C-alpha positions as CSV (number, residue, x, y, z in Angstrom):
1,M,-2.1,-8.9,-15.2
2,A,-4.0,-11.5,-13.1
3,F,-2.4,-14.9,-12.4
4,D,-4.0,-18.1,-11.0
5,C,-1.6,-19.3,-8.3
6,A,-3.5,-22.5,-7.4
7,A,-0.8,-24.6,-9.1
8,K,2.4,-24.3,-6.9
9,S,4.8,-25.1,-9.8
10,C,3.7,-22.6,-12.5
11,P,1.1,-19.8,-12.1
12,K,-1.2,-19.4,-15.1
13,L,-2.0,-16.0,-16.7
14,S,-5.8,-15.6,-16.3
15,A,-6.5,-12.1,-17.4
16,L,-5.1,-8.9,-18.8
17,L,-6.7,-5.7,-17.4
18,A,-6.3,-2.2,-18.6
19,V,-6.9,1.1,-16.9
20,E,-8.2,3.7,-19.3
21,T,-7.2,7.4,-19.5
22,V,-4.0,7.0,-17.4
23,S,-0.4,6.6,-18.5
24,K,0.9,4.9,-15.4
25,I,-0.2,2.8,-12.4
26,H,2.1,3.5,-9.5
27,C,0.6,1.1,-6.9
28,L,-2.0,-1.7,-6.6
29,K,-3.7,-2.8,-3.4
30,W,-6.4,-5.4,-2.7
31,C,-9.1,-4.9,-0.2
32,P,-7.9,-7.0,2.8
33,S,-11.1,-9.1,2.8
34,L,-14.5,-9.2,1.2
35,K,-17.8,-10.2,2.7
36,K,-19.7,-12.0,0.1
37,E,-23.5,-11.6,-0.1
38,D,-24.3,-15.2,-0.9
39,D,-22.9,-18.4,-2.6
40,L,-23.8,-16.9,-6.0
41,D,-21.6,-13.8,-5.4
42,Q,-18.8,-14.1,-8.1
43,R,-16.6,-11.3,-6.8
44,L,-13.0,-12.1,-6.1
45,G,-12.2,-8.8,-4.4
46,L,-11.8,-5.1,-4.7
47,L,-8.7,-3.8,-6.3
48,A,-7.4,-0.2,-5.9
49,A,-5.0,1.4,-8.4
50,A,-3.0,4.6,-7.7
51,C,-3.0,6.4,-11.1
52,S,-0.9,9.0,-12.8
53,D,-4.0,11.3,-13.2
54,G,-4.0,11.9,-9.4
55,T,-6.9,9.6,-8.6
56,I,-7.4,6.1,-7.0
57,K,-9.7,3.9,-9.0
58,I,-11.3,1.0,-7.3
59,Y,-12.4,-2.0,-9.4
60,T,-14.6,-5.0,-8.6
61,I,-12.7,-8.1,-9.9
62,S,-15.0,-11.1,-10.5
63,Q,-14.6,-14.7,-11.6
64,D,-16.0,-14.1,-15.0
65,M,-13.0,-11.9,-15.9
66,L,-10.7,-14.8,-15.5
67,Q,-10.0,-17.5,-18.2
68,E,-9.2,-20.9,-16.7
69,N,-8.6,-23.1,-19.7
70,E,-7.9,-20.7,-22.6
71,T,-4.8,-18.7,-23.6
72,V,-5.3,-15.0,-22.7
73,T,-5.0,-12.8,-25.8
74,E,-7.4,-9.9,-25.3
75,M,-7.2,-6.9,-22.9
76,L,-10.2,-6.4,-20.7
77,L,-11.4,-2.9,-19.7
78,P,-13.0,-3.3,-16.3
79,Q,-15.6,-0.7,-15.2
80,V,-14.5,1.6,-12.3
81,S,-16.7,1.0,-9.2
82,M,-15.5,4.1,-7.4
83,T,-13.0,6.9,-8.1
84,L,-11.3,8.6,-5.1
85,K,-10.4,12.2,-5.9
86,R,-8.7,15.0,-4.0
87,P,-8.5,18.8,-4.1
88,G,-6.1,20.2,-6.6
89,L,-7.0,18.0,-9.6
90,I,-8.1,19.4,-13.0
91,N,-11.8,18.6,-13.8
92,Q,-11.4,15.7,-16.1
93,D,-15.0,15.6,-17.2
94,S,-14.9,15.2,-21.0
95,N,-17.9,17.5,-21.3
96,S,-16.0,20.4,-19.6
97,S,-12.6,21.8,-20.5
98,A,-12.5,24.3,-17.6
99,P,-10.4,23.3,-14.6
100,S,-11.6,23.8,-11.1
101,A,-10.2,26.6,-9.0
102,T,-8.0,24.3,-7.0
103,G,-6.9,22.6,-10.2
104,A,-5.9,25.9,-11.8
105,A,-3.8,26.7,-8.8
106,A,-2.1,23.4,-8.9
107,T,-1.3,23.5,-12.6
108,S,-0.2,27.1,-12.7
109,H,3.2,25.9,-11.4
110,G,3.5,23.2,-14.0
111,T,2.7,20.5,-11.5
112,S,1.2,17.2,-12.6
113,I,-0.3,15.6,-9.6
114,E,0.0,11.8,-9.4
115,C,-1.0,9.3,-6.7
116,L,2.1,7.3,-5.8
117,E,1.1,4.9,-3.1
118,I,-2.0,3.4,-1.4
119,S,-2.5,2.0,2.1
120,W,-5.8,0.1,2.6
121,Y,-6.7,-0.3,6.3
122,R,-6.6,-3.9,7.4
123,G,-8.7,-3.3,10.6
124,K,-12.4,-3.5,11.2
125,G,-14.6,-2.8,8.2
126,H,-11.7,-2.0,5.7
127,Q,-13.4,1.3,4.9
128,I,-10.4,3.6,5.2
129,I,-7.9,4.2,2.3
130,A,-5.0,6.5,2.4
131,G,-3.1,7.8,-0.7
132,A,0.2,9.7,-1.0
133,F,0.8,12.2,-3.8
134,N,3.9,13.6,-5.5
135,D,3.1,17.1,-4.3
136,G,3.7,16.1,-0.7
137,H,0.0,15.8,0.3
138,V,-1.7,12.7,1.8
139,A,-5.4,12.1,1.6
140,I,-7.6,9.8,3.7
141,W,-11.0,8.5,2.4
142,D,-13.8,6.9,4.2
143,L,-15.5,4.6,1.7
144,C,-18.7,4.4,3.8
145,V,-19.1,8.2,4.3
146,Q,-22.7,9.5,3.8
147,S,-22.0,13.2,3.6
148,P,-23.2,14.7,0.3
149,L,-20.4,17.2,0.5
150,L,-17.8,14.5,0.0
151,K,-19.6,12.9,-3.0
152,S,-18.5,15.3,-5.7
153,D,-20.3,13.4,-8.5
154,P,-21.8,9.9,-8.9
155,G,-19.2,7.2,-8.4
156,S,-16.6,9.7,-7.0
157,L,-15.6,10.5,-3.4
158,L,-13.6,13.3,-1.9
159,P,-11.2,12.8,1.1
160,L,-12.3,12.9,4.7
161,H,-8.9,14.4,5.6
162,F,-6.3,16.1,3.4
163,L,-2.9,16.6,4.9
164,R,0.3,18.4,3.9
165,G,3.4,16.8,5.5
166,H,6.2,16.8,2.9
167,Q,7.9,18.7,0.1
168,P,7.0,17.7,-3.5
169,S,8.8,14.5,-4.4
170,N,8.5,11.5,-6.7
171,K,8.9,9.3,-3.6
172,V,6.3,9.7,-0.9
173,C,5.3,6.6,1.1
174,L,2.8,5.9,3.8
175,A,1.3,3.2,6.1
176,L,-1.8,2.9,8.3
177,S,-1.7,1.2,11.7
178,E,-3.9,-1.9,12.0
179,Q,-5.9,-1.9,15.3
180,D,-8.4,-4.5,14.3
181,G,-11.1,-3.5,16.8
182,N,-11.6,0.0,15.5
183,P,-13.1,1.2,12.2
184,M,-10.6,4.1,12.1
185,P,-6.8,3.4,12.4
186,K,-5.0,5.2,15.2
187,Y,-1.9,6.2,13.3
188,L,-0.9,7.2,9.8
189,F,2.9,7.2,9.0
190,T,4.3,9.1,6.1
191,G,7.8,9.5,4.7
192,S,9.6,11.1,1.8
193,S,12.9,12.0,0.2
194,D,12.7,15.2,2.3
195,K,14.1,13.1,5.2
196,K,11.0,13.5,7.3
197,L,9.1,10.6,9.0
198,C,5.7,11.9,10.0
199,T,3.5,10.3,12.7
200,W,-0.1,11.4,12.5
201,D,-2.6,10.7,15.3
202,L,-5.9,10.0,13.6
203,S,-7.8,9.5,16.9
204,H,-7.7,13.2,17.8
205,P,-11.3,14.5,18.2
206,R,-10.5,17.6,16.1
207,G,-9.0,15.6,13.3
208,P,-5.5,14.3,12.5
209,S,-2.7,15.9,14.5
210,L,1.0,15.7,13.7
211,E,2.8,14.0,16.6
212,S,6.3,14.2,15.1
213,D,7.9,15.0,11.8
214,Q,11.4,13.8,12.3
215,T,13.5,10.6,12.9
216,A,16.8,10.3,14.7
217,L,18.5,9.1,11.6
218,A,17.3,12.1,9.4
219,L,17.5,10.1,6.2
220,A,15.4,9.9,3.1
221,V,12.5,7.5,3.6
222,N,11.6,5.1,0.8
223,S,9.1,2.7,2.4
224,I,7.1,2.1,5.6
225,S,5.4,-1.0,6.8
226,W,3.3,-1.5,9.9
227,L,4.4,-4.7,11.8
228,G,1.0,-6.1,12.7
229,N,0.1,-8.7,15.2
230,H,2.5,-7.4,17.8
231,E,1.8,-5.9,21.2
232,K,3.6,-2.6,20.7
233,S,2.9,-0.1,18.0
234,T,5.8,-1.0,15.6
235,I,6.8,0.0,12.1
236,C,9.7,-0.9,9.8
237,V,11.2,2.0,7.8
238,A,13.4,1.6,4.7
239,Y,15.9,4.4,4.0
240,D,17.8,5.7,1.0
241,D,21.1,7.0,2.3
242,S,24.6,5.5,2.5
243,S,25.2,7.0,6.0
244,C,22.9,4.4,7.6
245,V,24.7,2.9,10.5
246,N,26.3,-0.4,9.4
247,N,24.3,0.0,6.2
248,N,21.1,-1.1,8.1
249,R,18.8,0.5,5.6
250,S,15.7,-1.2,7.1
251,M,15.1,-0.2,10.8
252,V,12.4,-1.3,13.2
253,L,10.9,1.5,15.4
254,A,8.5,0.9,18.3
255,E,6.3,3.3,20.3
256,D,8.6,6.3,20.1
257,F,8.9,6.6,16.4
258,T,11.5,9.4,16.7
259,E,14.1,7.0,18.1
260,R,16.9,5.5,16.1
261,G,15.4,2.0,16.0
262,V,17.0,-1.4,15.6
263,G,18.5,-2.6,12.4
264,A,16.6,-5.3,10.6
265,L,18.0,-5.8,7.1
266,L,21.4,-5.0,5.8
267,H,21.7,-3.5,2.2
268,N,24.5,-2.0,0.3
269,S,22.1,-0.1,-2.1
270,S,19.0,2.0,-1.8
271,V,16.0,0.0,-0.5
272,L,13.3,0.5,-3.1
273,S,10.5,-1.6,-1.6
274,M,9.6,-3.3,1.7
275,E,6.6,-5.3,3.0
276,F,5.7,-7.2,6.1
277,S,3.6,-10.4,6.0
278,P,1.5,-10.8,9.2
279,F,0.8,-14.4,8.2
280,L,4.5,-15.3,8.1
281,N,6.0,-12.7,10.5
282,V,8.5,-12.0,7.8
283,I,9.9,-8.6,6.6
284,G,10.9,-8.6,2.9
285,S,12.9,-5.8,1.1
286,S,14.4,-5.3,-2.3
287,D,17.1,-2.9,-3.4
288,A,18.7,-1.2,-6.4
289,G,21.4,-3.8,-6.6
290,G,19.0,-6.5,-7.5
291,N,18.7,-8.3,-4.1
292,V,15.7,-9.5,-2.3
293,V,16.2,-10.3,1.4
294,F,14.0,-11.5,4.3
295,Y,14.2,-11.1,8.0
296,I,12.5,-14.1,9.6
297,G,10.7,-13.1,12.8
298,E,10.2,-15.6,15.6
299,D,6.8,-17.2,15.8
300,R,4.5,-15.2,18.0
301,R,7.3,-12.9,19.2
302,D,7.7,-9.2,19.0
303,P,10.4,-8.6,16.2
304,T,11.7,-5.5,18.1
305,Q,12.4,-7.5,21.2
306,T,14.0,-10.3,19.1
307,L,16.4,-7.8,17.5
308,K,17.3,-6.1,20.8
309,H,18.0,-9.2,22.8
310,Q,19.2,-11.7,20.3
311,K,23.0,-12.1,20.1
312,H,23.0,-12.9,16.4
313,P,20.1,-11.3,14.6
314,S,21.9,-11.5,11.3
315,L,21.3,-15.3,11.3
316,R,17.6,-14.5,10.7
317,R,18.5,-12.8,7.4
318,V,18.2,-14.9,4.3
319,Y,18.3,-14.3,0.6
320,L,15.4,-14.9,-1.8
321,C,17.3,-13.9,-4.9
322,R,20.3,-12.0,-6.3
323,S,20.7,-10.4,-9.7
324,S,23.7,-9.8,-11.9
325,L,24.5,-8.9,-15.5
326,T,25.7,-11.8,-17.7
327,T,28.2,-9.4,-19.3
328,D,29.2,-6.1,-17.8
329,P,30.9,-3.9,-20.5
330,E,33.2,-1.3,-19.0
331,D,31.7,1.3,-21.3
332,L,28.1,0.7,-20.2
333,N,27.2,4.3,-19.5
334,Y,24.1,5.5,-17.9
335,M,21.1,5.4,-20.3
336,R,18.0,7.5,-19.9
337,S,15.6,4.7,-20.7
338,L,15.3,0.9,-21.1
339,T,14.7,1.3,-24.8
340,E,17.9,3.3,-25.2
341,L,19.8,0.6,-23.3
342,K,18.4,-2.2,-25.5
343,N,19.3,-0.3,-28.7
344,N,22.9,0.3,-27.6
345,Y,23.5,-3.1,-26.0
346,P,21.2,-5.7,-27.6
347,E,23.1,-8.6,-26.3
348,L,23.0,-7.5,-22.6
349,S,21.2,-10.0,-20.4
350,M,20.7,-10.8,-16.7
351,N,21.4,-13.7,-14.4
352,F,19.2,-14.6,-11.3
353,T,20.5,-16.6,-8.4
354,D,17.4,-17.8,-6.5
355,N,17.2,-19.4,-3.1
356,V,13.7,-21.0,-3.1
357,D,14.0,-24.8,-2.6
358,D,16.1,-24.6,0.6
359,L,15.7,-21.1,1.9
360,F,17.6,-21.6,5.2
361,T,20.6,-23.3,3.8
362,I,23.1,-20.6,2.9
363,S,26.9,-20.7,2.4
364,D,29.4,-18.9,4.7
365,K,30.0,-16.4,1.9
366,E,26.3,-15.6,1.8
367,K,26.1,-15.3,5.6
368,A,28.9,-12.8,5.5
369,M,27.1,-10.8,2.8
370,L,24.0,-10.6,4.9
371,K,26.0,-9.6,8.0
372,D,28.9,-7.5,7.0
373,R,28.8,-3.8,6.0
374,G,29.3,-3.5,2.3
375,G,29.0,-7.2,1.7
376,M,26.0,-7.2,-0.6
377,A,26.1,-6.2,-4.2
378,A,25.8,-2.4,-4.7
379,Q,24.2,-0.4,-7.5
380,D,26.6,1.2,-10.0
381,L,25.2,4.8,-10.1
382,R,27.0,5.4,-13.4
383,K,24.8,2.8,-15.3
384,Y,21.2,2.3,-16.1
385,P,19.5,0.6,-13.0
386,L,18.7,-2.5,-15.0
387,L,19.1,-4.7,-11.9
388,S,16.9,-2.7,-9.6
389,I,14.0,-4.6,-8.0
390,N,11.3,-1.9,-7.5
391,Q,8.6,-4.0,-5.8
392,V,8.3,-6.9,-3.5
393,N,4.9,-8.1,-2.4
394,F,3.6,-11.0,-0.2
395,S,0.3,-12.7,-1.1
396,P,-2.5,-11.0,1.0
397,N,-4.3,-14.3,1.3
398,N,-3.6,-16.9,4.1
399,H,-4.1,-19.9,1.8
400,S,-1.4,-18.6,-0.7
401,K,0.9,-16.9,1.8
402,A,4.0,-18.7,0.5
403,W,3.8,-16.8,-2.8
404,I,6.0,-13.7,-3.3
405,F,6.0,-11.3,-6.3
406,T,8.9,-9.1,-7.4
407,G,8.9,-6.4,-10.1
408,A,12.1,-5.2,-11.6
409,Q,13.2,-2.1,-13.6
410,S,13.9,-4.4,-16.5
411,G,10.2,-5.0,-16.8
412,L,10.4,-8.6,-15.5
413,G,7.8,-9.6,-12.9
414,R,8.7,-12.8,-11.1
415,L,6.5,-15.1,-8.8
416,F,8.2,-17.2,-6.2
417,Y,6.7,-20.1,-4.2
418,V,8.7,-20.4,-1.0
419,P,7.2,-23.2,1.2
420,D,10.0,-22.9,3.8
421,L,8.3,-19.7,5.0
422,V,5.2,-21.5,6.1
423,I,5.8,-23.0,9.5
């Protein structure tokens, strides 16, 4: 779905786009910026989709796809501009039913390879894309590569580097560093439910080298964000483990990425998504309990130093929204799907408590929730995760940086306009 967010009160649905031949889209990423050829260039940007067929498909989104004054009723099928492939995929050419040798090896164990997450390099040129897969591999593509060996067929590209850092998992995450002056990022960070946080040095002359594959906490990693615009090499890591110290499930790590780090955001449930906005200097995270929380960094200050030396870092934590069930039947057992839940409990509904109009005015009770261990709402593991907020995303554009999107397990996508974040 494409929304026009020019109006601050109510975004308008402008397009419905479909990706053919895939059953799921796990991740979407815009190209960080686009150099237009002239004033007649109608392109809005390049959009990459991580697909369940194990590929990343890049689309060119243009103005003529959007409807400004009409109600959107039809689904558009945009043409794929480029397909990023990797070793181990079945040959999906409709004219050939024979799998490749690597594809046969991958499917012999019943493995269906899917691309789970994308990181598009924000540095010079934006020509590097990294993708994480459910078999534990990570691929790095150079969109400007000229080697015919990496161009498997017209419109397709094979990876420049193909790395194995994790065990097979349905949760593998990654992030590229953002040194703006170089066409190739220096670091790639990967994490997974195998409790490994890998730091890859991409500047090594012989190719990517694994600097470390551990973290002091030794916890399952759900999300990684590079904290750009800061002097030190700094990342924020979101964990999925109740043994996190003081339930600080989002930790900031600087320079030595094997250290324990400094707690940023406090959660009482698994952190499912996390993102950093370089425009706002804000870390946002969402959890399985239905909470979305921000850490507000100081203007032009290193967030790691702020956390280490500030006496009350919890005062920089604020809620965006909280979720709860309108009714919570005691016999609400765990359901295998949202459809099964709706059929068994048709009257079940959700409440949202949003903190948008006055973000920094919170009650003493809310301050305690953000500060104290176990204060926030927790996920009930016996029940279907209806409240889970699986995605939180900041707008990638400076002119619309006050917009935040959240996507929930319930199927609800919500757009928030938070002017208080803009200094």
